[in-house]
N, C-alpha and C positions, 0 to 999 in steps of 0.2 A: 649588708652595710654599704658595699660599693654601689648598690642600686640607688641608694639615697643621695649619693653624691651628684648625679646628673651626668649627662653625656659630655659636657665640657669639662667638668671636674674629673671624670674618668680619663678623658684624653690627656689632660695636664698630668694626672697621676702616672699614667703609662709612659708619657714623655720623660718625665723625671726619672722613673724607674729604668728606662732604657739609656738615658744620657748620663745620669748620675754616676754610675759605676765607671763609665769610660773617663769622665772628667776626674774622678778620684784616682784612678790608675794613672792617668797622665800626670797629675799633680805629685803623686807619690814617686813616680819615676824621675820627674824633674828634681824633686827634694833629694832622692837617694843619690842621683848622679852629682848634684851639687855638693852633697856631704862627702862623697868620694873625692871630688876635686879638691875641696878644702883639706882633707886628710893628706892627699899627695903633696899639696903646697907645703903644709906643715913639715912633712917628712923631708922634703927637698931642702926647706930652710934650716932644718936641723942637721943637714948633711948626711942623712942616712939613706938617701936615694939619689941616683944619678939624674942629671937634668934630662928633659924629654928629648928623644931622638938620639940618645947616647948608646 
């Protein structure tokens, strides 16, 4: 099946396979850290957590 794609198609497929997981991991890390920041801000606003640097 991969042989029918051609050399250029295979190159693109390998590039996507190599770069895709890295981009997905970077996006997930950004999303996860952003969610944690929002959680901390909500906890601080509710008075259940001291301000940063305290």
